[in-house]
C-alpha positions, -999 to +999 in steps of 0.1 A: +354+272-147+376+257-120+406+280-111+425+250-101+423+231-131+446+231-162+431+215-196+453+207-224+433+200-257+448+186-287+424+196-316+445+181-341+482+168-349+480+134-325+482+101-341+487+119-377+513+141-395+499+174-400+470+197-386+486+206-355+466+226-331+464+224-294+442+245-268+451+253-235+427+263-208+430+277-175+400+297-157+386+319-182+416+319-205+423+299-236+455+300-257+460+281-291+492+267-301+497+264-339+471+259-364+481+237-393+468+217-422+474+182-435+474+169-471+448+145-483+450+109-480+449+089-515+412+080-509+401+115-503+393+122-540+394+159-550+401+171-518+430+197-517+436+204-480+425+191-446+420+216-417+411+209-381+377+212-369+373+240-341+336+235-332+348+233-297+362+268-296+334+288-315+314+293-284+345+304-264+357+333-288+357+356-258+380+335-237+406+330-262+436+354-259+455+346-287+472+320-312+507+314-305+530+299-334+561+277-329+572+281-366+560+287-402+556+253-417+523+244-434+514+217-410+515+245-382+504+277-399+485+264-432+449+263-416+450+300-403+430+319-433+403+295-429+403+295-390+406+330-388+372+337-407+356+317-381+372+333-350+395+365-354+420+364-326+455+380-319+482+360-335+518+360-321+549+345-337+587+355-348+592+377-377+596+349-406+565+333-393+543+363-392+559+373-425+545+339-439+513+341-423+508+378-434+515+362-471+487+338-467+463+362-453+471+386-484+460+356-506+428+352-486+422+391-486+419+392-449+449+407-437+435+441-430+411+425-406+437+404-386+459+412-356+494+401-364+520+406-336+556+399-341+581+388-314+617+375-308+629+346-290+633+355-254+599+376-254+572+370-229+538+376-237+517+382-206+479+377-205+460+372-173+468+341-154+489+327-185+522+341-199+541+327-229+576+327-235+592+321-269+626+301-267+649+299-294+651+263-312+667+250-343+644+234-370+643+231-408+629+265-410+643+296-395+629+315-364+616+284-349+608+285-311+596+265-283+570+279-260+571+280-223+534+285-210+534+300-172+501+291-155+492+291-118+495+254-118+530+253-131+550+254-163+540+238-197+571+235-220+559+229-260+591+221-276+576+228-311+595+211-340+632+211-330+664+195-334+700+200-317+723+211-344+756+227-327+765+242-363+734+257-376+734+278-408+722+309-392+740+302-358+707+300-342+710+271-315+685+258-294+684+274-261+693+245-240+703+269-213+671+282-210+653+250-212+676+239-182+667+267-161+631+261-166+638+226-155+653+236-123+622+258-117+602+228-122+580+217-155+547+209-149+541+193-182+564+186-213+550+182-249+578+170-271+583+164-308+581+128-317+586+126-354+622+110-353+619+090-321+626+058-339+660+070-352+689+062-330+718+084-322+719+123-331+706+140-363+732+154-387+738+191-388+725+210-418+760+224-426+769+188-435+746+193-469+770+223-481+799+201-488+778+176-508+761+204-527+796+223-534+810+191-549+779+183-570+774+218-585+814+220-590+814+191-616+778+200-633+783+205-670+748+220-676+720+235-654+716+222-619+678+218-607+673+215-572+639+203-556+635+210-518+610+223-496+600+258-501+602+265-463+637+253-457+655+286-459+686+271-449+687+247-476+682+273-503+709+295-485+734+265-491+723+259-527+728+294-533+762+299-516+773+267-539+761+282-569+775+317-565+809+301-559+807+288-595+793+318-609+758+305-615+726+328-615+698+313-592+661+312-602+631+301-582+603+282-595+570+272-582+545+297-565+554+288-529+591+289-536+590+324-552+568+336-522+586+323-495+621+330-509+610+368-515+597+371-479+628+354-464+649+380-486+629+409-474+631+402-437+667+394-439+664+353-434+679+346-468+711+363-482+716+363-519+732+392-538+706+410-559+727+403-591+728+368-586+690+363-587+672+361-621+636+353-629+626+321-643+618+336-676+655+347-680+673+315-678+672+310-715+695+342-715+724+323-700+747+293-709+734+260-691+764+259-666+756+295-655+721+285-640+708+270-609+671+265-606+655+259-571+622+243-573+590+230-557+579+195-558+604+175-538+577+151-527+564+143-562+534+165-561+519+162-596+511+201-601+544+210-586+576+223-605+594+192-604+566+169-619+559+193-643+596+197-657+600+157-655+567+150-674+573+180-700+543+202-690+563+232-673+557+263-695+592+275-691+616+247-686+623+220-708+650+190-701+682+193-713+706+164-715+733+176-693+708+189-665+718+177-630+687+169-608+690+170-572+660+161-549+673+177-514+644+161-494+631+130-477+596+115-490+570+124-463+555+091-452+528+081-482+547+100-509+573+076-517+556+064-549+550+099-562+586+107-558+599+073-572+575+082-600+592+115-607+627+101-604+621+072-628+605+097-655+638+120-651+660+088-657+638+079-688+647+116-702+684+106-699+694+131-672+714+126-639+694+125-607+708+126-571+686+118-543+689+109-504+697+073-512+728+081-533+741+111-516+739+131-481+718+159-496+691+160-471+691+162-432+661+161-409+649+189-389+636+169-363+654+156-332+667+119-330+665+095-297+697+113-283+683+147-288+651+136-273+670+121-244+688+155-237+656+175-237+639+151-211+669+152-188+670+190-189+633+195-185+627+168-158+589+172-163+564+160-138+541+148-165+547+141-201+527+142-234+544+130-269+533+152-296+537+155-334+537+119-349+517+090-358+506+068-329+536+043-334+558+077-329+537+087-296+542+052-284+579+049-289+583+084-274+564+074-242+584+043-239+616+066-242+603+089-212+595+057-190+632+043-197+643+078-185+626+073-152+594+086-155+562+069-139+541+053-165+510+068-148+525+103-155+531+098-194+499+103-215+494+092-251+466+113-262+443+112-293+430+140-309+401+154-289+412+136-256+414+165-229+443+161-203+431+178-170+456+186-142+448+195-108+464+195-075+452+161-070+470+149-102+462+144-139+438+121-161+429+120-196+392+106-192+374+133-210+367+137-246+355+166-266+341+167-302+370+171-329+372+162-365+382+173-399+373+198-423+379+194-461+389+220-485+379+214-520+386+242-543+370+274-527+345+252-508+355+247-471+334+222-455+308+214-480+325+182-489+318+156-462+321+117-456+289+110-476+303+129-507+338+112-504+322+080-499+304+086-534+335+096-548+353+066-537+326+042-551+325+061-584+364+058-586+364+021-577+333+007-594+320+034-619+286+044-629+254+034-648+230+060-658+195+052-670+176+078-689+139+074-695+108+098-706+075+090-697+039+103-705+026+108-669-011+113-685-011+080-704+009+062-680+037+048-708+070+051-718+079+076-746+116+071-748+144+048-735+155+036-712+192+047-725+220+034-710+251+056-703+282+039-684+312+055-672+342+036-655+321+003-654+323-017-689+333-006-723+297-004-738+306-015-773+321-048-761+291-053-737+260-052-760+241-081-743+246-067-707+235-032-716+206-047-736+195-068-704+199-036-682+176-016-707+150-045-706+149-047-667+147-010-663+118-010-688+098-038-671+103-021-637+092+013-649+063-001-671+052-020-638+048+013-618+031+030-646+007+001-650-001+006-612-004+042-616+026+049-597+043+084-607+064+090-577+099+094-591+117+080-559+096+048-560+104+041-597+140+051-592+144+026-562+128-002-580+151+004-612+181+007-590+177-024-568+169-049-598+196-035-621+221-033-593+210-072-584+216-083-621+249-065-626+263-079-594+251-114-605+269-111-639+298-092-630+306-092-593+307-055-597+287-028-579+287+003-600+266+035-588+233+032-609+215+065-613+181+066-629+168+099-647+133+101-654+116+129-674+080+136-676+062+151-704 
């Protein structure tokens, strides 16, 4: 390796929301920043999760010194259990972040095999040529950090996800003083959160939510059911504080909500008196106006708590007329329809619903333009990479950096897999490495690929036609069939003429093969498939998947 070459390699998270993971290389050392997952797009049928492809790292395990985590959100830690099964490396993060990772590793039954290291903001982990400092920042989850990476080439500042909130719930203010000190020393490269770069001004403080929650809960006649992100411990705290004022018991609903709240309470990040917490099974032991339920499902997810309550499939919670529902979150891009679906259903059930368009019951955990400007001014980097956002976010953030005085040649909008190389001669992003995605489907990891997804899309969009026939391979004749089975294509009972024609075509094609003493299944199947597909398209302008099943006796 070139000792005078620093390489920054994004393996995920650029040009997309989620799947954040970046490798930084110098000499014979590699460190990894974050290891997150993404949720599947609508056309990824059956896929549960999307994780980064780390093929690039697999033959470099002996050089990887550690995985360093900025905070405990799923898009930054969610892929860790899957990645650790491929490369078992030490993990470093703050107490809450490590606590959440620990919970995940327990579920995957690999906790005892992993090396977890809890650190505090201000700590510096010294490796060989590289050292990593954890710097306190404010975000929508407690214990978030920026990372200062010290290399012989200079300092890299990775902001992680952050905002500048002067009145955070836990008084944990973004350490602007430390960032300023590093800026004065000289920052080689800034990598900064781009999520809210399109929003002008300054983000609102989390504390502004508290007044709205107190006002809403004070006037609620029945149960208060609040849907929010399970990881937003500060939001949970404010919901709990407002509920306790009005003598309400608090119950958590949803696996992730129950798990994270338990971890946060045990580690001292969530402060709720023990006597104020009840199990969800106990809610019917109290009057309706004595209950607050904090649930998952703020994004309208079909299987999460809020959706199940709305559509009447929750085992323990049935809607009551005086229930007040509060959705304390903004829809993640792409989830708008799912959230609207749930809200509409709740209204149909005759209950009151409060959401972001009606009340100030959500604030973002990501910096707005003015906050980003401040970070840029304090850091004064030589080079800049916008991170954490879709391509338009990266473009707007790069434009912002240029407006603040940076040379356009020193600003790099990278795609996932595009390598930034920094040497004494300068920086360039000409090289690319292999990257991709791995699909998690049930317990299968990576066994579903693009071909399978294509087939699923075809089946979903066009349906299928299955042709079943039994042949005598000795006498070269059809014994039974062809029988036609359709799914998702046409209603067979109302399409007898078409079904009969498909039978006829299939019979002719198979009989022709038999007449010519052809018994190769693939030849017969292809012949039937081609002719049937041609006829169906001619008659219907549709392209269902055609499957031929041939049985021999």
